[in-house]
C-alpha positions, 0 to 999 in steps of 0.5 A: 239408295235403298235407304234414301228410297225408303226415306224420301219416297215411301213415306209419302205412301201407305206401304205394305210388304208381303209375308213372301218378302219377309220369308226372303229376308229371313233367308238372307245368309248375311245377318247384318244385312237381314237385320237392316232389312227387317228394320226397314220393313218393320213399320209396313203392314203385312199382306199374307200370301193368300190361296187367291194370289198362289192361284193367280201366279199360276196363271201368270205363269202360264203366259209370262216367263217370269220366276215363280216367286215374282209371279207370286209378289205381282199376284199378292200386289194384284189380289190386294189391289195395290197399285204400285209394286216396287222390287 
């Protein structure tokens, strides 16, 4: 499903991936899965984890009951003006 989503849907959009996502992929213990995921995201532009995104994620955590990593994903998208966030 993920491969189909990447090839059929995402090809219609300008796609970004955050450095946070790359870090999460690199931490995957399954080397085959890690390699496949890195190949999938390789063409995407990389967004850094900025200090503004970190500060905004802390604000989100004050009001939302979500994991810290999720708050940072949302904050990066917000700071960078990303219209859609896919997880």
